[in-house]
N, CA and C atoms as an extended XYZ file, in Angstrom:
522
Properties=species:S:1:pos:R:3:atomname:S:1:resname:S:1:resid:I:1 pbc="F F F"
N       101.357      -84.534       23.533 N   UNK     1
C       101.151      -84.195       22.136 CA  UNK     1
C       102.189      -83.186       21.684 C   UNK     1
N       102.487      -82.226       22.541 N   UNK     2
C       103.440      -81.188       22.153 CA  UNK     2
C       104.793      -81.797       21.804 C   UNK     2
N       105.274      -82.715       22.624 N   UNK     3
C       106.563      -83.355       22.337 CA  UNK     3
C       106.496      -84.151       21.034 C   UNK     3
N       105.415      -84.868       20.823 N   UNK     4
C       105.255      -85.640       19.586 CA  UNK     4
C       105.237      -84.716       18.370 C   UNK     4
N       104.590      -83.565       18.497 N   UNK     5
C       104.527      -82.617       17.381 CA  UNK     5
C       105.888      -81.972       17.144 C   UNK     5
N       106.540      -81.567       18.215 N   UNK     6
C       107.818      -80.859       18.077 CA  UNK     6
C       108.962      -81.770       17.652 C   UNK     6
N       108.987      -82.996       18.162 N   UNK     7
C       110.132      -83.879       17.942 CA  UNK     7
C       109.821      -85.078       17.061 C   UNK     7
N       108.566      -85.459       16.981 N   UNK     8
C       108.187      -86.693       16.310 CA  UNK     8
C       107.970      -87.788       17.337 C   UNK     8
N       107.116      -88.739       17.003 N   UNK     9
C       106.804      -89.816       17.944 CA  UNK     9
C       108.031      -90.691       18.174 C   UNK     9
N       108.673      -91.098       17.102 N   UNK    10
C       109.830      -91.995       17.224 CA  UNK    10
C       110.970      -91.330       17.981 C   UNK    10
N       111.103      -90.015       17.845 N   UNK    11
C       112.218      -89.297       18.455 CA  UNK    11
C       111.965      -88.877       19.903 C   UNK    11
N       110.764      -89.068       20.385 N   UNK    12
C       110.412      -88.679       21.749 CA  UNK    12
C       110.498      -89.904       22.658 C   UNK    12
N       111.167      -89.741       23.786 N   UNK    13
C       111.311      -90.865       24.708 CA  UNK    13
C       110.244      -90.821       25.801 C   UNK    13
N       109.976      -91.982       26.360 N   UNK    14
C       109.058      -92.062       27.511 CA  UNK    14
C       109.606      -91.217       28.655 C   UNK    14
N       110.907      -91.190       28.825 N   UNK    15
C       111.531      -90.385       29.876 CA  UNK    15
C       111.146      -88.905       29.702 C   UNK    15
N       111.206      -88.388       28.473 N   UNK    16
C       110.846      -86.994       28.212 CA  UNK    16
C       109.358      -86.750       28.487 C   UNK    16
N       108.537      -87.682       28.063 N   UNK    17
C       107.091      -87.544       28.272 CA  UNK    17
C       106.777      -87.521       29.768 C   UNK    17
N       107.370      -88.446       30.513 N   UNK    18
C       107.134      -88.511       31.964 CA  UNK    18
C       107.615      -87.231       32.634 C   UNK    18
N       108.788      -86.767       32.237 N   UNK    19
C       109.330      -85.537       32.825 CA  UNK    19
C       108.372      -84.361       32.586 C   UNK    19
N       107.920      -84.196       31.332 N   UNK    20
C       107.020      -83.080       31.017 CA  UNK    20
C       105.662      -83.230       31.705 C   UNK    20
N       105.227      -84.459       31.918 N   UNK    21
C       103.942      -84.707       32.583 CA  UNK    21
C       104.064      -84.625       34.103 C   UNK    21
N       105.302      -84.600       34.597 N   UNK    22
C       105.523      -84.521       36.033 CA  UNK    22
C       105.232      -85.824       36.761 C   UNK    22
N       105.440      -86.952       36.052 N   UNK    23
C       105.235      -88.266       36.662 CA  UNK    23
C       106.468      -89.126       36.425 C   UNK    23
N       106.533      -90.248       37.109 N   UNK    24
C       107.662      -91.157       36.916 CA  UNK    24
C       107.457      -91.995       35.656 C   UNK    24
N       108.550      -92.545       35.154 N   UNK    25
C       108.444      -93.446       34.001 CA  UNK    25
C       107.563      -94.641       34.342 C   UNK    25
N       107.689      -95.144       35.549 N   UNK    26
C       106.870      -96.270       35.978 CA  UNK    26
C       105.389      -95.941       35.928 C   UNK    26
N       105.051      -94.731       36.321 N   UNK    27
C       103.652      -94.309       36.267 CA  UNK    27
C       103.150      -94.269       34.827 C   UNK    27
N       104.021      -93.872       33.926 N   UNK    28
C       103.642      -93.856       32.508 CA  UNK    28
C       103.291      -95.275       32.051 C   UNK    28
N       104.141      -96.212       32.433 N   UNK    29
C       103.912      -97.601       32.009 CA  UNK    29
C       102.725      -98.241       32.728 C   UNK    29
N       102.328      -97.687       33.877 N   UNK    30
C       101.115      -98.174       34.542 CA  UNK    30
C        99.868      -97.840       33.729 C   UNK    30
N        99.941      -96.745       32.955 N   UNK    31
C        98.787      -96.290       32.175 CA  UNK    31
C        98.858      -96.683       30.705 C   UNK    31
N       100.050      -96.809       30.177 N   UNK    32
C       100.226      -97.117       28.755 CA  UNK    32
C       101.294      -98.192       28.596 C   UNK    32
N       100.991      -99.193       27.810 N   UNK    33
C       101.914     -100.306       27.589 CA  UNK    33
C       103.193      -99.820       26.920 C   UNK    33
N       103.048      -98.813       26.055 N   UNK    34
C       104.201      -98.314       25.309 CA  UNK    34
C       103.955      -96.874       24.882 C   UNK    34
N       104.992      -96.265       24.392 N   UNK    35
C       104.883      -94.915       23.848 CA  UNK    35
C       103.946      -94.917       22.643 C   UNK    35
N       104.014      -95.975       21.854 N   UNK    36
C       103.152      -96.092       20.677 CA  UNK    36
C       101.681      -96.176       21.079 C   UNK    36
N       101.406      -96.849       22.197 N   UNK    37
C       100.022      -96.934       22.681 CA  UNK    37
C        99.536      -95.564       23.175 C   UNK    37
N       100.405      -94.817       23.811 N   UNK    38
C       100.070      -93.449       24.210 CA  UNK    38
C        99.766      -92.608       22.965 C   UNK    38
N       100.598      -92.733       21.946 N   UNK    39
C       100.387      -91.986       20.701 CA  UNK    39
C        99.036      -92.349       20.086 C   UNK    39
N        98.700      -93.651       20.090 N   UNK    40
C        97.407      -94.089       19.561 CA  UNK    40
C        96.256      -93.499       20.371 C   UNK    40
N        96.347      -93.547       21.685 N   UNK    41
C        95.277      -93.021       22.541 CA  UNK    41
C        95.054      -91.532       22.288 C   UNK    41
N        96.148      -90.782       22.186 N   UNK    42
C        96.021      -89.352       21.908 CA  UNK    42
C        95.373      -89.120       20.548 C   UNK    42
N        95.808      -89.886       19.569 N   UNK    43
C        95.243      -89.746       18.224 CA  UNK    43
C        93.773      -90.138       18.202 C   UNK    43
N        93.461      -91.349       18.661 N   UNK    44
C        92.098      -91.860       18.512 CA  UNK    44
C        91.082      -91.008       19.266 C   UNK    44
N        91.434      -90.560       20.447 N   UNK    45
C        90.514      -89.729       21.232 CA  UNK    45
C        90.215      -88.418       20.509 C   UNK    45
N        91.239      -87.764       20.014 N   UNK    46
C        91.049      -86.456       19.385 CA  UNK    46
C        90.499      -86.560       17.970 C   UNK    46
N        90.925      -87.552       17.202 N   UNK    47
C        90.398      -87.794       15.864 CA  UNK    47
C        88.897      -88.069       15.952 C   UNK    47
N        88.525      -88.927       16.893 N   UNK    48
C        87.129      -89.283       17.089 CA  UNK    48
C        86.314      -88.077       17.540 C   UNK    48
N        86.849      -87.285       18.430 N   UNK    49
C        86.143      -86.098       18.909 CA  UNK    49
C        85.873      -85.143       17.751 C   UNK    49
N        86.861      -84.896       16.917 N   UNK    50
C        86.671      -84.012       15.760 CA  UNK    50
C        85.596      -84.590       14.842 C   UNK    50
N        85.634      -85.891       14.611 N   UNK    51
C        84.623      -86.532       13.770 CA  UNK    51
C        83.221      -86.360       14.323 C   UNK    51
N        83.055      -86.563       15.624 N   UNK    52
C        81.734      -86.403       16.251 CA  UNK    52
C        81.265      -84.946       16.184 C   UNK    52
N        82.192      -84.023       16.410 N   UNK    53
C        81.833      -82.609       16.330 CA  UNK    53
C        81.404      -82.238       14.911 C   UNK    53
N        82.122      -82.739       13.907 N   UNK    54
C        81.763      -82.443       12.518 CA  UNK    54
C        80.402      -83.037       12.162 C   UNK    54
N        80.133      -84.237       12.640 N   UNK    55
C        78.826      -84.865       12.384 CA  UNK    55
C        77.700      -84.001       12.966 C   UNK    55
N        77.893      -83.496       14.167 N   UNK    56
C        76.879      -82.643       14.799 CA  UNK    56
C        76.685      -81.359       13.994 C   UNK    56
N        77.768      -80.736       13.592 N   UNK    57
C        77.690      -79.495       12.810 CA  UNK    57
C        76.959      -79.749       11.500 C   UNK    57
N        77.305      -80.830       10.812 N   UNK    58
C        76.653      -81.153        9.535 CA  UNK    58
C        75.156      -81.367        9.725 C   UNK    58
N        74.783      -82.016       10.821 N   UNK    59
C        73.358      -82.303       11.050 CA  UNK    59
C        72.551      -81.044       11.351 C   UNK    59
N        73.218      -79.986       11.775 N   UNK    60
C        72.530      -78.739       12.127 CA  UNK    60
C        72.394      -77.781       10.948 C   UNK    60
N        72.967      -78.136        9.796 N   UNK    61
C        72.967      -77.255        8.632 CA  UNK    61
C        72.114      -77.839        7.515 C   UNK    61
N        71.572      -76.959        6.686 N   UNK    62
C        70.828      -77.375        5.501 CA  UNK    62
C        71.633      -77.017        4.264 C   UNK    62
N        71.788      -77.978        3.394 N   UNK    63
C        72.493      -77.733        2.141 CA  UNK    63
C        73.979      -77.991        2.257 C   UNK    63
N        74.549      -78.461        1.164 N   UNK    64
C        75.967      -78.819        1.147 CA  UNK    64
C        76.862      -77.619        1.434 C   UNK    64
N        76.556      -76.478        0.858 N   UNK    65
C        77.387      -75.294        1.081 CA  UNK    65
C        77.470      -74.916        2.547 C   UNK    65
N        76.343      -74.914        3.217 N   UNK    66
C        76.314      -74.560        4.643 CA  UNK    66
C        77.033      -75.616        5.477 C   UNK    66
N        76.847      -76.885        5.123 N   UNK    67
C        77.531      -77.963        5.851 CA  UNK    67
C        79.046      -77.824        5.699 C   UNK    67
N        79.507      -77.633        4.446 N   UNK    68
C        80.943      -77.484        4.212 CA  UNK    68
C        81.496      -76.290        4.974 C   UNK    68
N        80.808      -75.163        4.912 N   UNK    69
C        81.282      -73.971        5.613 CA  UNK    69
C        81.367      -74.224        7.110 C   UNK    69
N        80.342      -74.795        7.691 N   UNK    70
C        80.361      -75.067        9.125 CA  UNK    70
C        81.476      -76.022        9.526 C   UNK    70
N        81.677      -77.058        8.716 N   UNK    71
C        82.691      -78.059        9.044 CA  UNK    71
C        84.108      -77.509        8.869 C   UNK    71
N        84.351      -76.821        7.760 N   UNK    72
C        85.687      -76.248        7.525 CA  UNK    72
C        85.987      -75.202        8.596 C   UNK    72
N        85.008      -74.367        8.882 N   UNK    73
C        85.201      -73.338        9.914 CA  UNK    73
C        85.543      -73.982       11.256 C   UNK    73
N        84.866      -75.079       11.576 N   UNK    74
C        85.128      -75.750       12.847 CA  UNK    74
C        86.560      -76.287       12.913 C   UNK    74
N        86.997      -76.953       11.862 N   UNK    75
C        88.366      -77.497       11.849 CA  UNK    75
C        89.380      -76.361       11.958 C   UNK    75
N        89.168      -75.288       11.213 N   UNK    76
C        90.109      -74.164       11.260 CA  UNK    76
C        90.070      -73.462       12.614 C   UNK    76
N        88.892      -73.345       13.206 N   UNK    77
C        88.788      -72.739       14.529 CA  UNK    77
C        89.506      -73.589       15.565 C   UNK    77
N        89.373      -74.903       15.458 N   UNK    78
C        90.093      -75.806       16.367 CA  UNK    78
C        91.594      -75.594       16.229 C   UNK    78
N        92.058      -75.445       14.982 N   UNK    79
C        93.482      -75.188       14.751 CA  UNK    79
C        93.886      -73.866       15.404 C   UNK    79
N        93.094      -72.829       15.193 N   UNK    80
C        93.419      -71.517       15.772 CA  UNK    80
C        93.472      -71.575       17.294 C   UNK    80
N        92.604      -72.370       17.894 N   UNK    81
C        92.537      -72.453       19.361 CA  UNK    81
C        93.565      -73.415       19.945 C   UNK    81
N        93.891      -74.489       19.222 N   UNK    82
C        94.813      -75.501       19.739 CA  UNK    82
C        95.561      -76.155       18.581 C   UNK    82
N        96.521      -75.415       18.024 N   UNK    83
C        97.228      -75.902       16.844 CA  UNK    83
C        98.003      -77.185       17.128 C   UNK    83
N        98.441      -77.391       18.358 N   UNK    84
C        99.179      -78.615       18.683 CA  UNK    84
C        98.269      -79.828       18.493 C   UNK    84
N        97.049      -79.751       18.997 N   UNK    85
C        96.109      -80.869       18.877 CA  UNK    85
C        95.822      -81.176       17.400 C   UNK    85
N        95.465      -80.165       16.640 N   UNK    86
C        95.116      -80.394       15.227 CA  UNK    86
C        96.329      -80.868       14.448 C   UNK    86
N        97.463      -80.271       14.695 N   UNK    87
C        98.685      -80.695       13.993 CA  UNK    87
C        98.998      -82.157       14.320 C   UNK    87
N        98.874      -82.528       15.579 N   UNK    88
C        99.141      -83.918       15.951 CA  UNK    88
C        98.186      -84.875       15.240 C   UNK    88
N        96.907      -84.583       15.286 N   UNK    89
C        95.915      -85.470       14.661 CA  UNK    89
C        96.174      -85.591       13.162 C   UNK    89
N        96.434      -84.483       12.500 N   UNK    90
C        96.627      -84.534       11.051 CA  UNK    90
C        97.926      -85.226       10.666 C   UNK    90
N        98.992      -85.012       11.444 N   UNK    91
C       100.256      -85.654       11.091 CA  UNK    91
C       100.314      -87.111       11.539 C   UNK    91
N        99.698      -87.435       12.657 N   UNK    92
C        99.751      -88.802       13.171 CA  UNK    92
C        98.785      -89.731       12.447 C   UNK    92
N        97.877      -89.180       11.653 N   UNK    93
C        96.877      -90.030       10.997 CA  UNK    93
C        97.529      -91.096       10.119 C   UNK    93
N        98.666      -90.794        9.534 N   UNK    94
C        99.329      -91.779        8.669 CA  UNK    94
C        99.808      -92.997        9.463 C   UNK    94
N       100.103      -92.790       10.721 N   UNK    95
C       100.547      -93.897       11.572 CA  UNK    95
C        99.384      -94.735       12.094 C   UNK    95
N        98.211      -94.123       12.191 N   UNK    96
C        97.129      -94.753       12.930 CA  UNK    96
C        95.870      -95.090       12.146 C   UNK    96
N        95.728      -94.614       10.935 N   UNK    97
C        94.471      -94.825       10.215 CA  UNK    97
C        94.116      -96.302       10.057 C   UNK    97
N        95.113      -97.158       10.001 N   UNK    98
C        94.812      -98.588        9.863 CA  UNK    98
C        94.131      -99.168       11.102 C   UNK    98
N        94.151      -98.448       12.216 N   UNK    99
C        93.488      -98.909       13.445 CA  UNK    99
C        92.123      -98.266       13.657 C   UNK    99
N        91.770      -97.304       12.819 N   UNK   100
C        90.485      -96.621       12.969 CA  UNK   100
C        89.373      -97.581       12.585 C   UNK   100
N        88.352      -97.649       13.423 N   UNK   101
C        87.216      -98.532       13.144 CA  UNK   101
C        85.922      -97.726       13.146 C   UNK   101
N        84.829      -98.393       12.892 N   UNK   102
C        83.529      -97.711       12.773 CA  UNK   102
C        83.067      -97.048       14.070 C   UNK   102
N        83.574      -97.488       15.204 N   UNK   103
C        83.147      -96.911       16.482 CA  UNK   103
C        83.684      -95.494       16.685 C   UNK   103
N        84.805      -95.211       16.052 N   UNK   104
C        85.394      -93.883       16.205 CA  UNK   104
C        84.703      -92.890       15.289 C   UNK   104
N        84.584      -91.664       15.752 N   UNK   105
C        84.152      -90.599       14.858 CA  UNK   105
C        85.265      -90.386       13.849 C   UNK   105
N        84.924      -90.285       12.593 N   UNK   106
C        85.933      -90.197       11.547 CA  UNK   106
C        85.636      -88.973       10.686 C   UNK   106
N        86.461      -87.919       10.777 N   UNK   107
C        86.198      -86.710        9.998 CA  UNK   107
C        86.057      -86.977        8.497 C   UNK   107
N        86.890      -87.837        7.950 N   UNK   108
C        86.804      -88.153        6.521 CA  UNK   108
C        85.421      -88.708        6.177 C   UNK   108
N        84.926      -89.620        7.009 N   UNK   109
C        83.630      -90.236        6.738 CA  UNK   109
C        82.480      -89.239        6.861 C   UNK   109
N        82.638      -88.233        7.702 N   UNK   110
C        81.597      -87.208        7.799 CA  UNK   110
C        81.560      -86.402        6.499 C   UNK   110
N        82.723      -86.005        6.004 N   UNK   111
C        82.772      -85.308        4.718 CA  UNK   111
C        82.199      -86.200        3.612 C   UNK   111
N        82.562      -87.473        3.639 N   UNK   112
C        82.072      -88.414        2.624 CA  UNK   112
C        80.547      -88.525        2.669 C   UNK   112
N        80.010      -88.590        3.864 N   UNK   113
C        78.566      -88.729        4.034 CA  UNK   113
C        77.821      -87.521        3.470 C   UNK   113
N        78.296      -86.314        3.763 N   UNK   114
C        77.574      -85.135        3.271 CA  UNK   114
C        77.685      -85.006        1.755 C   UNK   114
N        78.808      -85.437        1.199 N   UNK   115
C        78.967      -85.393       -0.263 CA  UNK   115
C        78.064      -86.426       -0.915 C   UNK   115
N        78.032      -87.639       -0.365 N   UNK   116
C        77.155      -88.689       -0.910 CA  UNK   116
C        75.688      -88.263       -0.825 C   UNK   116
N        75.290      -87.640        0.279 N   UNK   117
C        73.912      -87.156        0.415 CA  UNK   117
C        73.602      -86.091       -0.632 C   UNK   117
N        74.548      -85.202       -0.873 N   UNK   118
C        74.336      -84.133       -1.858 CA  UNK   118
C        74.203      -84.706       -3.266 C   UNK   118
N        74.943      -85.780       -3.563 N   UNK   119
C        74.797      -86.454       -4.856 CA  UNK   119
C        73.411      -87.089       -4.933 C   UNK   119
N        73.019      -87.824       -3.908 N   UNK   120
C        71.700      -88.479       -3.892 CA  UNK   120
C        70.559      -87.489       -4.021 C   UNK   120
N        70.714      -86.317       -3.396 N   UNK   121
C        69.665      -85.296       -3.423 CA  UNK   121
C        69.686      -84.458       -4.698 C   UNK   121
N        70.643      -84.705       -5.574 N   UNK   122
C        70.747      -83.932       -6.805 CA  UNK   122
C        71.295      -82.531       -6.606 C   UNK   122
N        71.876      -82.293       -5.435 N   UNK   123
C        72.438      -80.970       -5.139 CA  UNK   123
C        73.734      -80.731       -5.914 C   UNK   123
N        74.462      -81.805       -6.175 N   UNK   124
C        75.672      -81.747       -6.994 CA  UNK   124
C        75.601      -82.892       -8.000 C   UNK   124
N        76.361      -82.787       -9.097 N   UNK   125
C        76.321      -83.848      -10.108 CA  UNK   125
C        76.827      -85.186       -9.569 C   UNK   125
N        76.394      -86.275      -10.219 N   UNK   126
C        76.919      -87.604       -9.884 CA  UNK   126
C        78.420      -87.582      -10.062 C   UNK   126
N        79.108      -88.257       -9.158 N   UNK   127
C        80.570      -88.271       -9.180 CA  UNK   127
C        81.092      -89.379       -8.303 C   UNK   127
N        82.372      -89.638       -8.425 N   UNK   128
C        83.057      -90.614       -7.592 CA  UNK   128
C        83.188      -89.993       -6.196 C   UNK   128
N        82.402      -90.490       -5.250 N   UNK   129
C        82.334      -89.888       -3.919 CA  UNK   129
C        83.669      -90.003       -3.185 C   UNK   129
N        84.370      -91.119       -3.352 N   UNK   130
C        85.685      -91.257       -2.683 CA  UNK   130
C        86.659      -90.208       -3.194 C   UNK   130
N        86.717      -90.045       -4.517 N   UNK   131
C        87.630      -89.062       -5.102 CA  UNK   131
C        87.240      -87.658       -4.654 C   UNK   131
N        85.964      -87.361       -4.685 N   UNK   132
C        85.486      -86.036       -4.274 CA  UNK   132
C        85.806      -85.758       -2.812 C   UNK   132
N        85.605      -86.745       -1.962 N   UNK   133
C        85.921      -86.580       -0.541 CA  UNK   133
C        87.417      -86.364       -0.345 C   UNK   133
N        88.215      -87.103       -1.085 N   UNK   134
C        89.672      -86.925       -1.009 CA  UNK   134
C        90.075      -85.517       -1.421 C   UNK   134
N        89.442      -84.999       -2.459 N   UNK   135
C        89.774      -83.647       -2.913 CA  UNK   135
C        89.368      -82.594       -1.880 C   UNK   135
N        88.198      -82.752       -1.291 N   UNK   136
C        87.725      -81.782       -0.304 CA  UNK   136
C        88.587      -81.836        0.961 C   UNK   136
N        88.795      -83.025        1.486 N   UNK   137
C        89.618      -83.114        2.707 CA  UNK   137
C        91.057      -82.703        2.405 C   UNK   137
N        91.511      -82.967        1.200 N   UNK   138
C        92.847      -82.526        0.798 CA  UNK   138
C        92.978      -81.012        0.828 C   UNK   138
N        91.938      -80.316        0.395 N   UNK   139
C        91.965      -78.848        0.424 CA  UNK   139
C        92.053      -78.341        1.863 C   UNK   139
N        91.319      -78.968        2.757 N   UNK   140
C        91.349      -78.568        4.170 CA  UNK   140
C        92.724      -78.861        4.772 C   UNK   140
N        93.215      -80.065        4.544 N   UNK   141
C        94.510      -80.464        5.103 CA  UNK   141
C        95.637      -79.611        4.536 C   UNK   141
N        95.611      -79.356        3.233 N   UNK   142
C        96.679      -78.571        2.624 CA  UNK   142
C        96.686      -77.129        3.146 C   UNK   142
N        95.520      -76.581        3.417 N   UNK   143
C        95.457      -75.236        3.986 CA  UNK   143
C        96.108      -75.218        5.368 C   UNK   143
N        95.825      -76.234        6.160 N   UNK   144
C        96.454      -76.342        7.477 CA  UNK   144
C        97.969      -76.506        7.335 C   UNK   144
N        98.389      -77.381        6.421 N   UNK   145
C        99.825      -77.578        6.195 CA  UNK   145
C       100.509      -76.280        5.768 C   UNK   145
N        99.868      -75.525        4.893 N   UNK   146
C       100.446      -74.259        4.438 CA  UNK   146
C       100.604      -73.294        5.602 C   UNK   146
N        99.622      -73.264        6.489 N   UNK   147
C        99.702      -72.403        7.675 CA  UNK   147
C       100.848      -72.837        8.587 C   UNK   147
N       101.024      -74.133        8.744 N   UNK   148
C       102.061      -74.652        9.637 CA  UNK   148
C       103.454      -74.427        9.068 C   UNK   148
N       103.630      -74.696        7.790 N   UNK   149
C       104.967      -74.764        7.209 CA  UNK   149
C       105.424      -73.520        6.473 C   UNK   149
N       104.582      -72.507        6.385 N   UNK   150
C       105.021      -71.289        5.690 CA  UNK   150
C       104.414      -70.079        6.367 C   UNK   150
N       104.862      -68.947        5.963 N   UNK   151
C       104.292      -67.710        6.507 CA  UNK   151
C       103.399      -67.034        5.465 C   UNK   151
N       102.886      -67.826        4.532 N   UNK   152
C       102.104      -67.254        3.440 CA  UNK   152
C       100.629      -67.051        3.782 C   UNK   152
N       100.161      -67.571        4.902 N   UNK   153
C        98.780      -67.355        5.332 CA  UNK   153
C        98.793      -66.582        6.645 C   UNK   153
N        98.561      -65.301        6.553 N   UNK   154
C        98.547      -64.461        7.752 CA  UNK   154
C        97.216      -64.579        8.475 C   UNK   154
N        97.259      -64.337        9.764 N   UNK   155
C        96.042      -64.295       10.559 CA  UNK   155
C        95.486      -65.671       10.856 C   UNK   155
N        94.359      -65.696       11.557 N   UNK   156
C        93.756      -66.975       11.931 CA  UNK   156
C        93.204      -67.718       10.719 C   UNK   156
N        93.290      -69.027       10.766 N   UNK   157
C        92.751      -69.852        9.672 CA  UNK   157
C        91.246      -69.689        9.527 C   UNK   157
N        90.561      -69.372       10.606 N   UNK   158
C        89.115      -69.212       10.559 CA  UNK   158
C        88.716      -68.211        9.482 C   UNK   158
N        89.561      -67.210        9.246 N   UNK   159
C        89.275      -66.219        8.205 CA  UNK   159
C        89.281      -66.838        6.810 C   UNK   159
N        89.890      -67.999        6.664 N   UNK   160
C        89.983      -68.676        5.363 CA  UNK   160
C        88.865      -69.698        5.149 C   UNK   160
N        88.033      -69.925        6.152 N   UNK   161
C        87.008      -70.966        6.053 CA  UNK   161
C        86.062      -70.720        4.886 C   UNK   161
N        85.600      -69.502        4.714 N   UNK   162
C        84.671      -69.194        3.630 CA  UNK   162
C        85.252      -69.499        2.261 C   UNK   162
N        86.421      -68.940        1.929 N   UNK   163
C        87.001      -69.232        0.617 CA  UNK   163
C        87.312      -70.720        0.398 C   UNK   163
N        87.770      -71.419        1.431 N   UNK   164
C        88.073      -72.847        1.274 CA  UNK   164
C        86.785      -73.635        1.049 C   UNK   164
N        85.763      -73.377        1.853 N   UNK   165
C        84.484      -74.088        1.687 CA  UNK   165
C        83.885      -73.776        0.316 C   UNK   165
N        83.958      -72.533       -0.103 N   UNK   166
C        83.441      -72.144       -1.419 CA  UNK   166
C        84.208      -72.860       -2.547 C   UNK   166
N        85.519      -72.928       -2.416 N   UNK   167
C        86.320      -73.646       -3.406 CA  UNK   167
C        85.978      -75.128       -3.445 C   UNK   167
N        85.747      -75.715       -2.282 N   UNK   168
C        85.362      -77.123       -2.216 CA  UNK   168
C        84.016      -77.343       -2.888 C   UNK   168
N        83.082      -76.445       -2.651 N   UNK   169
C        81.762      -76.560       -3.263 CA  UNK   169
C        81.886      -76.472       -4.790 C   UNK   169
N        82.713      -75.568       -5.276 N   UNK   170
C        82.936      -75.451       -6.730 CA  UNK   170
C        83.574      -76.730       -7.284 C   UNK   170
N        84.537      -77.304       -6.539 N   UNK   171
C        85.157      -78.560       -6.990 CA  UNK   171
C        84.121      -79.651       -7.160 C   UNK   171
N        83.128      -79.639       -6.292 N   UNK   172
C        82.095      -80.667       -6.317 CA  UNK   172
C        81.007      -80.394       -7.364 C   UNK   172
N        81.070      -79.215       -7.976 N   UNK   173
C        80.079      -78.879       -8.996 CA  UNK   173
C        78.846      -78.218       -8.447 C   UNK   173
N        78.944      -77.695       -7.234 N   UNK   174
C        77.788      -77.049       -6.600 CA  UNK   174
C        77.780      -75.561       -6.793 C   UNK   174
């Protein structure tokens, strides 16, 4: 993942991956048909794990505000603890989302589910759930991007979870 994040998937060779992993190129091909398949495996495993973790967090909270705070805090904490993993998942999603299926945990769908439930429960006004989910996940992703690409957000992202979740709740009309 580190090589893919630092250099890009297309720019990273199997030779470099094998060298960093301390295995032969042949061993790499014994486990993965191609570099692209390795990239997919890394993405799908971690994307799904984040989705499952978010689903669990959402199920343990009452109310949209608490769910959003718990979920945003979790994503930001994951970034603070392992920025390479989160950066890879967020940047590689454009390459792999067309392969995501219902069996995988999907962070977007977890956000969508809690927003749709809040609309059904009258917790927030009726709205286009897809658009609302896009806006909320966009706020989370953009905060991560700002942390990665600029020095304008000091300290751990976890410190920003409250304001981001609160802003998302306001966007939704809650």
